[in-house]
N, C-alpha and C positions, 0 to 999 in steps of 0.2 A: 504493499499499500504506500507506494511512493508518489507524492504529488509532484507533478511537472510544473504546473503554474496555477495560479488562482488570478481571475480577472474579474474586475467589477466596473460598472457603469452607472451612472456619469461620474467623470472626474471633476470635482469641484474644489475650490479652495476651502469653502465653509459649506457645511449642510444645515438644513433647518429640520426640526421635528416635523415628521409627515412624510419627508422625502423617502424614496424607494430606491435602493440600490440593486441592480441586476447583477448575480454572482454567478460566474462559471468556475468550477473546479475541474481540471484536466489531471489525470493520471498518467504517470509513464507506463505503468501496467495496467490491466485490469483490476477493477475494484468492485466487489459486489458486497453491499452492505446499506447501512444508513449514514447519509451524508448531512450534516446540519451546519448552519452558519449563523452567526449573530455578531452583534456588537458589544464590546465591554470596554469599561473605563481603562485606560492606558496604564495608570497607576496602580500597581498592586495586582495580585492574581486574580483571575476570573473566579467568581462563585460558581461552584458545581452546579446549580440551577439556573444559571444566566439563561435569558429568552433566547431561543434558537429557532430557525425556521428550517424545516426539511426540505432539502434540495431534491429536485425530481432527477432520476436516473434517465439520461437521454440514451448512453451507451454505457460499456463496461468503463470506458475511459473518461466520460463526461457526466458530471452531474451540474444541473441548472436550477435556479431559483432567485428569489427575491428576500431582502432583509430591509425591514423597515427601521428608520431613524425615528427613535422615542424620545419623549420630552425628559424622561429621567437619565438620559444618556449625555446631557449638556456638559460640554468640556471636550478633553481630548480622548479619543476612542481608537480602538484597533478591530479590526475584522478576524474573528476567531472561527475555526472550523473545528467540528467535533466528528470523528469517524468511527463508526462502530460496525467492523465486518461480520459477516453472518456467523462465523465461528471465532469469537475473539472479544476482546475487551475493548471498551471505548478509549479514544485517545483524542486529547485536544491539543490543536495546533494553532499558532499564530498564522494568519494570512498573509504573510510579507511583513514589511516594514513600513507601510503606508500608514501615515497618521490621519484619522478623520476628525476634522473638528466641528462640533455640532455647537451652533449658537442658538438662543431662544428668539423666538419670534417677537417682534416689537410692533406694537399697532401704530 
């Protein structure tokens, strides 16, 4: 279960609560299992029960889906992927070194 690359769009300097990130996880070899992605605060380890969205399996090498930017994530965040193979234990991985800045909406 080696990740080749993780892509997300759109690429913005600042995100607002309510924005949606389109996420694609590409594997070097085939992966069969559950792939989840979510945003967590950059400082400190992610909580084991952080909010994740299940990504759909497009092929053995590609999982795609969406992650919502929520209001409780204001500040610096990173994208984290949790992989759970069919016969194995869940593994949490940071999705690259891209920092996602979330700013509150102001009227």
